[in-house]
PASEBA-1860 file (N, C-alpha, C; in nm, 3 decimals):
! residues 155
1> MTGLSNET> 7.204/-1.054/6.343/7.239/-1.172/6.468/7.318/-1.175/6.536 ~ 7.375/-1.125/6.556/7.495/-1.147/6.590/7.502/-1.187/6.866 ~ 7.592/-1.223/6.810/7.615/-1.273/6.935/7.554/-1.416/6.997 ~ 7.415/-1.497/6.823/7.367/-1.609/6.866/7.460/-1.727/6.806 ~ 7.477/-1.803/6.861/7.577/-1.869/6.750/7.451/-1.955/6.512 ~ 7.526/-2.031/6.524/7.487/-2.105/6.358/7.331/-2.146/6.445 ~ 7.349/-2.287/6.509/7.279/-2.336/6.531/7.168/-2.216/6.600 ~ 7.104/-2.197/6.683/7.045/-2.100/6.731/6.929/-2.073/6.590
9> VREIARWL> 7.034/-1.999/6.483/6.965/-1.936/6.369/6.881/-2.012/6.358 ~ 6.942/-2.109/6.268/6.909/-2.255/6.239/6.762/-2.278/6.307 ~ 6.769/-2.283/6.407/6.628/-2.326/6.448/6.505/-2.225/6.467 ~ 6.581/-2.109/6.450/6.474/-1.998/6.498/6.413/-1.944/6.303 ~ 6.543/-2.010/6.210/6.462/-2.041/6.128/6.363/-2.075/6.065 ~ 6.382/-2.228/6.116/6.382/-2.355/6.057/6.198/-2.346/6.105 ~ 6.199/-2.297/6.248/6.050/-2.254/6.375/6.006/-2.117/6.246 ~ 5.959/-2.053/6.141/5.976/-1.913/6.105/5.933/-1.992/5.999
17> APYVAEEI> 6.020/-2.070/5.955/5.940/-2.130/5.761/5.874/-2.128/5.694 ~ 5.766/-2.226/5.784/5.604/-2.277/5.744/5.534/-2.105/5.741 ~ 5.571/-2.048/5.789/5.524/-1.928/5.838/5.548/-1.806/5.695 ~ 5.680/-1.815/5.719/5.711/-1.679/5.575/5.674/-1.780/5.480 ~ 5.658/-1.883/5.483/5.606/-1.942/5.312/5.437/-1.928/5.291 ~ 5.370/-1.959/5.429/5.220/-1.956/5.440/5.193/-1.749/5.419 ~ 5.339/-1.661/5.407/5.275/-1.535/5.432/5.279/-1.546/5.250 ~ 5.418/-1.629/5.198/5.435/-1.585/5.055/5.289/-1.665/4.956
25> AGAQRRGS> 5.273/-1.745/4.994/5.190/-1.827/4.982/5.041/-1.726/4.835 ~ 5.004/-1.659/4.983/4.930/-1.538/5.031/4.881/-1.491/4.959 ~ 5.034/-1.374/5.003/5.103/-1.328/4.829/5.090/-1.287/4.692 ~ 5.029/-1.447/4.696/5.140/-1.472/4.495/5.018/-1.583/4.555 ~ 4.910/-1.580/4.600/4.726/-1.620/4.620/4.663/-1.480/4.520 ~ 4.689/-1.386/4.598/4.658/-1.232/4.602/4.720/-1.141/4.490 ~ 4.787/-1.224/4.431/4.848/-1.194/4.298/4.957/-1.058/4.331 ~ 4.985/-1.075/4.507/5.164/-0.961/4.461/5.232/-0.982/4.394
33> DAIGAGEM> 5.340/-0.834/4.342/5.425/-0.848/4.290/5.528/-0.830/4.377 ~ 5.538/-0.817/4.486/5.601/-0.750/4.563/5.705/-0.913/4.583 ~ 5.715/-0.971/4.566/5.843/-1.110/4.594/5.820/-1.199/4.467 ~ 5.947/-1.144/4.402/5.956/-1.204/4.231/5.996/-1.359/4.263 ~ 5.925/-1.408/4.116/5.938/-1.557/4.126/6.046/-1.675/4.203 ~ 6.155/-1.653/4.144/6.298/-1.676/4.248/6.280/-1.661/4.308 ~ 6.259/-1.570/4.448/6.294/-1.514/4.579/6.154/-1.688/4.639 ~ 6.038/-1.678/4.614/5.970/-1.710/4.627/5.981/-1.955/4.612
41> SVATSDYD> 6.028/-2.002/4.534/6.092/-2.069/4.498/6.178/-2.128/4.616 ~ 6.249/-1.995/4.563/6.393/-2.065/4.738/6.303/-2.052/4.876 ~ 6.190/-1.972/4.913/6.140/-1.958/5.047/6.020/-2.093/5.053 ~ 5.953/-2.059/4.952/5.903/-2.246/4.996/5.922/-2.321/4.940 ~ 6.060/-2.348/4.958/6.151/-2.492/4.903/6.161/-2.577/5.103 ~ 6.061/-2.591/5.152/6.089/-2.659/5.361/6.191/-2.758/5.296 ~ 6.213/-2.870/5.209/6.315/-2.969/5.212/6.419/-2.946/5.106 ~ 6.445/-2.873/5.078/6.655/-2.870/4.992/6.720/-2.967/5.025
49> PSVCAEYV> 6.809/-3.030/5.005/6.956/-3.073/5.028/6.934/-3.099/5.188 ~ 7.058/-2.974/5.269/7.029/-2.969/5.427/6.933/-3.020/5.502 ~ 6.812/-2.934/5.418/6.704/-3.023/5.568/6.673/-3.170/5.567 ~ 6.677/-3.226/5.391/6.670/-3.366/5.365/6.710/-3.411/5.457 ~ 6.864/-3.406/5.489/7.032/-3.446/5.515/6.937/-3.467/5.695 ~ 6.897/-3.367/5.736/6.858/-3.352/5.872/6.775/-3.462/5.920 ~ 6.687/-3.462/5.830/6.516/-3.511/5.841/6.566/-3.650/5.778 ~ 6.651/-3.757/5.792/6.653/-3.861/5.785/6.751/-3.943/5.867
57> RELGQGVL> 6.840/-3.747/5.884/6.973/-3.814/6.016/6.940/-3.985/6.132 ~ 6.792/-3.891/6.207/6.752/-3.914/6.314/6.658/-4.039/6.307 ~ 6.617/-4.094/6.189/6.546/-4.220/6.152/6.568/-4.357/6.167 ~ 6.520/-4.393/6.227/6.579/-4.560/6.222/6.607/-4.638/6.089 ~ 6.722/-4.748/6.167/6.756/-4.805/6.082/6.647/-4.836/6.013 ~ 6.499/-4.939/6.086/6.400/-4.979/5.976/6.364/-4.911/5.890 ~ 6.341/-4.780/5.980/6.219/-4.724/5.869/6.368/-4.612/5.750 ~ 6.444/-4.598/5.771/6.548/-4.545/5.697/6.520/-4.625/5.569
65> NRATDFFS> 6.528/-4.822/5.528/6.491/-4.861/5.459/6.403/-4.837/5.461 ~ 6.279/-4.906/5.451/6.139/-4.876/5.429/6.156/-4.739/5.323 ~ 6.206/-4.657/5.368/6.222/-4.454/5.388/6.237/-4.460/5.171 ~ 6.325/-4.565/5.202/6.423/-4.575/5.109/6.338/-4.618/4.944 ~ 6.295/-4.751/5.042/6.196/-4.778/4.895/6.036/-4.635/4.921 ~ 6.015/-4.608/4.987/5.893/-4.550/4.972/5.915/-4.382/4.867 ~ 6.052/-4.306/4.856/6.095/-4.220/4.831/6.120/-4.260/4.695 ~ 6.225/-4.364/4.736/6.206/-4.380/4.563/6.136/-4.387/4.459
73> RLEQDGRV> 6.020/-4.545/4.462/5.932/-4.475/4.482/5.794/-4.329/4.383 ~ 5.814/-4.249/4.501/5.795/-4.161/4.452/5.884/-4.036/4.424 ~ 5.965/-4.066/4.334/6.090/-4.011/4.269/6.033/-4.038/4.134 ~ 6.015/-4.207/4.104/6.037/-4.283/4.013/5.882/-4.230/3.935 ~ 5.767/-4.282/4.017/5.663/-4.247/3.949/5.600/-4.115/3.993 ~ 5.609/-4.060/4.054/5.582/-3.875/4.131/5.403/-3.997/4.204 ~ 5.448/-4.111/4.266/5.282/-4.105/4.362/5.249/-4.272/4.323 ~ 5.293/-4.318/4.435/5.273/-4.430/4.487/5.152/-4.499/4.555
81> GSLELAQV> 5.012/-4.603/4.522/4.919/-4.630/4.615/4.972/-4.702/4.729 ~ 4.803/-4.699/4.823/4.882/-4.810/4.934/4.960/-4.935/4.916 ~ 4.786/-4.988/4.819/4.821/-5.098/4.822/5.054/-5.147/4.724 ~ 5.022/-5.081/4.656/5.098/-5.152/4.644/5.294/-5.051/4.724 ~ 5.243/-4.939/4.764/5.407/-4.945/4.879/5.323/-5.023/5.000 ~ 5.232/-5.135/5.027/5.281/-5.209/5.126/5.383/-5.307/5.048 ~ 5.312/-5.356/4.959/5.397/-5.494/4.896/5.535/-5.441/4.850 ~ 5.568/-5.323/4.893/5.723/-5.188/4.820/5.816/-5.217/4.952
89> IGTDTPRN> 5.698/-5.163/5.079/5.822/-5.215/5.223/5.839/-5.361/5.273 ~ 5.723/-5.445/5.231/5.729/-5.561/5.259/5.616/-5.557/5.367 ~ 5.442/-5.504/5.393/5.382/-5.525/5.467/5.238/-5.634/5.425 ~ 5.207/-5.770/5.543/5.136/-5.733/5.421/4.993/-5.688/5.390 ~ 4.929/-5.605/5.479/4.830/-5.523/5.410/4.850/-5.368/5.453 ~ 4.831/-5.313/5.388/4.822/-5.124/5.412/4.844/-5.043/5.492 ~ 4.712/-5.156/5.598/4.677/-5.079/5.776/4.842/-5.088/5.855 ~ 4.926/-5.165/5.767/5.074/-5.140/5.848/5.075/-5.055/5.831
97> IPANLTNS> 5.097/-5.006/5.675/5.199/-4.885/5.633/5.198/-4.814/5.792 ~ 5.122/-4.718/5.822/5.136/-4.610/5.896/5.263/-4.680/6.049 ~ 5.255/-4.758/6.114/5.368/-4.791/6.169/5.407/-4.888/6.141 ~ 5.423/-4.932/6.038/5.612/-4.867/5.947/5.676/-4.787/5.857 ~ 5.607/-4.682/5.853/5.671/-4.592/5.697/5.593/-4.443/5.832 ~ 5.469/-4.453/5.776/5.490/-4.298/5.759/5.446/-4.225/5.911 ~ 5.435/-4.326/6.065/5.377/-4.259/6.176/5.534/-4.153/6.185 ~ 5.657/-4.235/6.135/5.783/-4.192/6.187/5.797/-4.054/6.114
105> LKQRARRM> 5.775/-4.084/6.002/5.858/-3.984/5.855/5.716/-3.844/5.962 ~ 5.625/-3.819/5.991/5.530/-3.809/5.984/5.568/-3.717/6.141 ~ 5.665/-3.788/6.208/5.659/-3.729/6.460/5.806/-3.666/6.327 ~ 5.897/-3.767/6.228/6.029/-3.631/6.216/6.016/-3.508/6.204 ~ 5.916/-3.491/6.050/5.808/-3.376/6.008/5.845/-3.293/6.157 ~ 5.749/-3.322/6.162/5.698/-3.208/6.259/5.779/-3.143/6.376 ~ 5.794/-3.303/6.422/5.985/-3.233/6.510/6.053/-3.125/6.451 ~ 6.075/-3.127/6.344/6.131/-2.995/6.325/6.089/-2.888/6.234
113> NLAVPWDE> 5.979/-2.897/6.267/5.878/-2.802/6.211/5.845/-2.829/6.070 ~ 5.815/-2.887/6.005/5.808/-2.858/5.892/5.721/-2.936/5.835 ~ 5.601/-2.946/5.730/5.450/-2.996/5.664/5.543/-3.105/5.597 ~ 5.496/-3.272/5.609/5.510/-3.406/5.580/5.625/-3.346/5.442 ~ 5.697/-3.438/5.398/5.726/-3.376/5.206/5.732/-3.469/5.158 ~ 5.513/-3.472/5.158/5.401/-3.459/5.008/5.337/-3.454/4.990 ~ 5.271/-3.518/4.893/5.089/-3.500/4.924/4.986/-3.597/4.951 ~ 4.927/-3.598/4.984/4.810/-3.722/5.017/4.713/-3.727/4.918
121> TVSEDDRT> 4.658/-3.838/4.852/4.519/-3.787/4.768/4.464/-3.982/4.793 ~ 4.282/-3.887/4.741/4.255/-4.028/4.782/4.193/-4.140/4.652 ~ 4.230/-4.225/4.593/4.174/-4.339/4.430/4.063/-4.321/4.503 ~ 4.004/-4.356/4.368/3.867/-4.377/4.294/3.839/-4.504/4.416 ~ 3.942/-4.581/4.442/3.870/-4.679/4.507/3.879/-4.673/4.662 ~ 3.936/-4.534/4.671/3.889/-4.521/4.837/4.061/-4.548/4.908 ~ 4.111/-4.562/4.817/4.291/-4.572/4.935/4.414/-4.497/4.903 ~ 4.437/-4.509/5.004/4.518/-4.305/4.997/4.724/-4.358/4.895
129> VWLDRDGI> 4.652/-4.229/4.840/4.764/-4.231/4.692/4.921/-4.160/4.740 ~ 4.956/-4.145/4.780/5.139/-4.026/4.797/5.154/-3.996/4.701 ~ 5.153/-3.815/4.718/5.231/-3.728/4.619/5.342/-3.727/4.569 ~ 5.438/-3.715/4.519/5.623/-3.619/4.501/5.525/-3.498/4.538 ~ 5.597/-3.411/4.544/5.583/-3.269/4.616/5.713/-3.163/4.520 ~ 5.716/-3.105/4.453/5.799/-3.103/4.393/5.948/-3.124/4.433 ~ 5.949/-3.228/4.399/6.074/-3.307/4.377/6.126/-3.346/4.481 ~ 6.071/-3.377/4.616/6.075/-3.393/4.746/6.163/-3.519/4.748
137> AARMVEAI> 6.071/-3.597/4.635/6.087/-3.709/4.693/6.292/-3.726/4.597 ~ 6.355/-3.674/4.556/6.448/-3.686/4.490/6.550/-3.689/4.586 ~ 6.563/-3.532/4.629/6.635/-3.480/4.746/6.624/-3.594/4.837 ~ 6.578/-3.655/4.884/6.503/-3.719/4.984/6.551/-3.885/4.946 ~ 6.585/-3.963/4.860/6.641/-4.055/4.798/6.793/-4.054/4.788 ~ 6.787/-3.920/4.786/6.952/-3.817/4.791/7.031/-3.834/4.913 ~ 6.893/-3.792/4.992/6.990/-3.801/5.116/7.002/-3.901/5.145 ~ 6.929/-3.973/5.189/6.937/-4.114/5.317/7.024/-4.204/5.182
145> RAEQQRRA> 7.074/-4.252/5.045/7.157/-4.278/5.025/7.318/-4.257/5.132 ~ 7.312/-4.085/5.184/7.404/-4.004/5.127/7.405/-4.065/5.355 ~ 7.330/-4.098/5.406/7.320/-4.141/5.569/7.308/-4.284/5.526 ~ 7.289/-4.355/5.450/7.331/-4.468/5.495/7.455/-4.553/5.452 ~ 7.528/-4.439/5.379/7.715/-4.457/5.347/7.739/-4.408/5.465 ~ 7.710/-4.288/5.517/7.779/-4.298/5.669/7.711/-4.361/5.790 ~ 7.673/-4.379/5.819/7.591/-4.557/5.886/7.697/-4.668/5.888 ~ 7.712/-4.648/5.790/7.799/-4.811/5.719/7.933/-4.718/5.717
153> GRG> 7.965/-4.630/5.710/8.167/-4.586/5.770/8.131/-4.596/5.930 ~ 8.018/-4.619/6.006/8.037/-4.637/6.134/8.195/-4.713/6.156 ~ 8.109/-4.922/6.133/8.132/-4.987/6.096/8.220/-5.050/6.244
END
């Protein structure tokens, strides 16, 4: 890709990443030996440390602070339910979680052409439960801490 800036190449790669991951997942489901396991883990890792750093860079300070609590809980326990998350991020009710946290995180993922950096399920009592996916939470916590330090340095 001679003649293209690194930034342009990265934008193209981010745009292509979900499609490549889908193809790899399809090949895996079909039992294809065309892609080795090592290659697959790299290609399907949407949220490597550099992507996590870029993801958190544009979050507002309030969302960043709440994301710290959210991803820390996912890193620690692998999951967090809506009642617990509401308490952890300081909202009165789980109904406020989207407005205070997840809407912003989903919008950021969408702007980067990525899936959200977690999985979701529903508990037996019909409440949302967020799940860590592929250790993304730990990478997010690290990226958030680095971003908070970067912002504090602007002072």
